[in-house]
N, C-alpha and C positions, 0 to 999 in steps of 0.2 A: 225375957232374955233368951230363953231357949228357942222361942219362935223366931226372934230376930236373927239368932245365930243360924237357924235352919234356913231362913230366907237368904242370908248372905252366902251360905254354902251352895244353895241352888243357883243363885245369881252367878257365883264364880264358875260353877260347872257349865252353865249356859254360855257364858262369855268364852270359856275355854274351848267348848265345842265349836262356837262360831268362828273363833280365831283359827282353829285347825281346818275348818271347812274353807275359810277364805284362803288359807295358804295352799290348800290342795287345788282350788279352782282358779287361782291367779294365773294368767297366761304368761308363758315364758317369753322373754324378749326375742324378737326375730333377729337372726344373724344378718349382719351387713352384707350386701351383695358383693361378691368378688369382682374386680374389674375384668371386663372381657379382654382376652388377649388380642393384640393387633393381628390382622390377617397376614399370613406369610406370602410375600410376592416372590415367585420363583425367578431365577435368572432368565432374562429374555434371550435364550439361546437361539430359538427359531428366527426371531426378528434379526438378530445379529448375522446369522448365516445368510438370510435372504438379502440383507444389505450388502454383505461381502460379495455375494454372487453377482448382484447387479453392478457393483463397482468393478469387478473383474471383467464383466462384459464391456463396460465403457472403456476400460484400459486396453483390452484385447483389440477392439475395433477402432480405437483412437477417436472416440466420439466427443470427448470433453470440449474440444476447441469450438464445436458447433453450438454448444449451449453452455458457455463458460459460467455464467451467473448461476444457473441452476445447479451446475456441478459443484461450484464452490459452496453453495448453500448446503448441498447434500453432504459434502465433506465436513463442514462445520457441525452439522447435526450428528454425524457419525462420531466425530471426535468427542463431542459431548456425551454421547451414549456410551462410548468406551470408558470414559472417565467415571461415569456413574454405575457402570456394571458391577454388581456385587455390593454396591454401597447403597444406592437408592434405585432398586430395580424397576420401580414404576416409572421414575423419571427417565431411566435408561431405555425402557421399552418405548416410551413416547418419543424419545429422540431418534431411536432406530426407525420407528414408523415414519417420522418426518423425513429421514434420510432416504428411506425406501421410496417415498412419494417423489422426492426430488430426482433420484437416480432413474426411476422409471420414466419420468417426464423427459430426462435427458435422452434416454434411449429412443423413446417415441418420436422426439423432435429431431434428433441428430442423425439417426440411421438413414432416413431418406436423403438428407443432405450429403452424407458420406458417400452413398451410392451414386448420387448425381456427380460428385467430384470424380469418382472412379470412371464414370462414363466419359467425362471430359478428358481425363488422362488417357484413356484408351484411344479416343479420337485423335489426340495430339500425336501419340506414338504411331498410329496408323498413317497419319499424314506423312510423318518422317519416313516410314517404311515404303509408302507409295512413291515418294520423291526419288528414292534410290532403286525403284522397281523391284522391291522384295517380292511382290506378287508374281513376278516373272522368274527371278532367280531361284526362289524357294516357294513355288506356287502351292505345293501340297501342305507344307507346314503353315503357310500364311492362311490358307483356307480353314485349316483346323482351328487356328486361333480365333478367326472370325466366327466360326460356328459355336465355339465355347462362349464367346461374347453374346451371341444372339440367344443362346440358352439362358444365360444369366439375366438378360433383359426380360425374358418371359417370367422368371422367378421374381424379379424385381416388381414387375407389374402385378403379380399375384400376392405381393406382400410378404414373400418368403425372404426376408432381409438377410438372414444369416447365410442361407444357401446362395443367394444372389451375390453376396460379398465374396464368398469362396469362388464362385464362378468367374466374377470379374477379375479377381486376383490371379486365377489360373490363366485366363485369357490374356491378361496384360503381360504376365511373365512369359508366356509363349510368344507373343508378338514382339516383345523386347528381344528375345533370343533370335527370332527371325530377322529383325532389323539389324542386330549387331553382326550376325553371321553374314548377312548380305553386304553390309558395309565392309566387313573384313575381306570378302571376296573381291569387292570392287577396288579396295585399297591394293590388294595383291595384283589385280589386273593392271591397275594404273602404274604400279611399281614396275611390272614387267614391260609395259609400254615405254616407260621412261628409260629403262635399260636398253630396250630395242632402239629407241630414238638415239640414245647415246652411242650405241654400236654403229648405227647408220651414219651418224655424224663422224665417228672415228673412221669408218670405212671411206666415206666421202673425202675426208682429209687425206687419208693414205692414197686414195685414187688420184687426188690432185697432185700430191707430191710425186707419185709415179709418172704422171703425165709430164710434169715439169722436167723430171729426170730424163724421160724419153726425148723431149724436145731438145734438151741440152746435148744428149747423145747424137741426135740428128745433126745439130749444128756443128758438132765436132767432126762428124763424118764428112760433112760438106767441106769443111775447111781442109781436111786431110786430102780430099779428092782434088781440090783446087791446087794444093801444094804439089801433088803428084803431077798434074798437068804442066805446071811451070817447070818442073824438073825434066 
């Protein structure tokens, strides 16, 4: 009995040691990974500013009418981008980029057409000025306007569209002023001629009346002389 009791005590001690050893070496459960935070997309401020600058250029130089479909597409993209700004910035950025692409295409396609239209406009005004001889009445100012136009044509050919637009605008305004001032002088001259014609007609009328009166006076004198002879 003592031997059995001893064996039981040893067995209990061994099991106890094994249990403690198992507890000490058991791996702790790994923590569940935390979800990664979604990347923060900043407001597309630069894209918005670029789109706004291109839109301002189109409006300043009146280019929309030459590429209307592209312009309307760009405006739709920009409206979408503005609506998503600060809400879904990635969607807003992509919409601004689409608007930028459309607006740039409008500028590239419309600027040459706009300048061609300005060339035609200058030609029409020049024809009107030549018809009333503005190159004679105001020769110096007329030649200055033509020189400005020729400088603008050089810029146009070099692809300096903004500078060419400014040059054409200046030349056209100068020539319009020359044409209008020439027309004003011609109108004044014609009015003076009409007044002179009226004065001449009036003088001729008076002259005719005077002659008639003189003839009547002569007839009276003749009658008086005849009466005197009979007396």
